[in-house]
N, C-alpha and C positions, 0 to 999 in steps of 0.2 A: 313540858308533852309527855302524851300517853303515847307508847310505845304498842306496836301493832306486834300481836302474840301471831308466834314462829308456826305453829299448826294452822293458823288463818289464812297466811301466806302460801305453805305448800300447797290447802285445800283449793285455792284460786289458781294458782300456775297446775295444778293435775287438770281442772277442768278447763282450765284455758286447751293446756293442749291435747285433750279429748274434744272438742268441738271442733280444733283446727284440722284431727284425721278425717270427724264426722264429714265435716267440710268436703274433705279429698274423697269422697270413696266413688265408687265408678258408677258414673249415672248412666251405663249405658240401657236404651231401651231397643229391645228385641219390633224392629218392623218390616223382618224380610220374610215373605211369604213361602212356604215350605213347596217344593220343586217336586211334582206327579208325571211319571215316562208307566202310561202302558203301554205293554207288550200284548193282553190279550184281555179278554177281548179287543180285536181291531177293527175302526171304524168300517160301518156298512157289512159285521160279519153275520150269519145267521146264528139264530141261538134254537136252540131244537128245544120244542114243548115237550114236558114230561123226562127233559135229562139233565146232568147238570152245567153250571158255567164254567171252563178254563179260566180262573182269572190269574194273570199274574201282572205286577206291578211295580215298584221301584218308589219309593219316597227316599226324602232327601229334605234335613235344616240346618243351618247354619247352629241352630243352636240345641234345638230338641224337639222332638217329636212327641206329639199328644196322641191324636187319633188319626183312623177316615173309617168314613162311609162310603156307600154302593147306595146308590138310590136308581130305581129303574122304574118310569112309568110310560104311558103310550103316548103317540105321538100321531097319531089319526090323523089329527085335524094338521100338522104342521107347525104347531105354536111354538113359541118360544118359550116355554116353562111355564106354562100357567095350565092349570087343570084340565081336562080334557074328558066328556063320558060319552058313553055311545048305548046306545042302547040296543037289545034286538036278544039274538039266541047265544052269544061269548060274553065274555066277560071280559075285561080290561084287565092285563095281571099288573100289579105295581109291586114294589119291594124297596126298603130300608131298613141298613143295619148297619150300626159300626164296631168298629176292634178299635182297643186302645194299645198304644206300642209301651212297651216294656220302658220305666225311667231309666232318663239318661241316653235312650238312643238316638242317633243324628243319621241313620239311614237304614233302610229297611227294605226287603226287598220281601212279597209278602207273592204266596204262591197257593192258591187252593183250588177246591172246587165243593164248596160249603154251598153255594145257592145251587138249587135246584130249581126248573120250571116247572109248575104244578100243570096236568093237564086240566083239572075241576077247578074249579073256584064258586062255591055253594053248587053245587052241581051244576053249572054250564060247564061247558068247553071255554078255556083259554084264550083270549082274542087275538089271531094272529095281528102279523103288520109291523108297522113301523114305530119303534120305540128311540125312548133317550133313553143311557147307561151313563148316571154321572160317578161321578170320584170325588169325593172330595178329603181334604187332609187338613188340617188345623193342627200348629204346632204350641208350644206350651205356653207360650206370652199370647197366642187367643186368635194369629194372623191365618189364614185359610186360604187356601189354593182350592178349585175347580174343575172337573175337565168332563166335555159331555161327547159322548159318542153317540152318533147313530149305531142302532143294530135293528135286527128285523125277527121278528117270533115266528116259527113256521114247525110245521109238520114234519116229519123225518126220521134220521130211524137215530140221530145224532151221532154216527161213524163222524167224529173228528177227533184229532189229534189229543190226547192225554199226557200233559208232562209232570 
């Protein structure tokens, strides 16, 4: 009988051990959506045309945050997130911008005044009225949470508390 060579047996043994360890790898799949806690603006707040918006929000995820987005659009027709267009002497305001969190970040408190509501869009005044202010947060695995609050755009001196 022919004898099996020792290097061949060692190779098969190592391959078996590697396959066993590979089968034991962590099969964790992140399906938990991030948590959004908005402090400002609050639901039904008035935002002033020609002024900045005080944004203060906390984000949290069990594994890793990826990005957040602010989306503002009009709610003149009381819609539930479909587009609405008005005709006339005013132009509806809309805004969408996103930011990325630092790698590995699980919690973030975001405070800024980067968003400014312009007085004019295409040489027409910005339309006053009801708007939806949406905040979206996505984690590294692609899970997304969102919150929509109602805000009102109005003329005013914008004398509001800046923190």
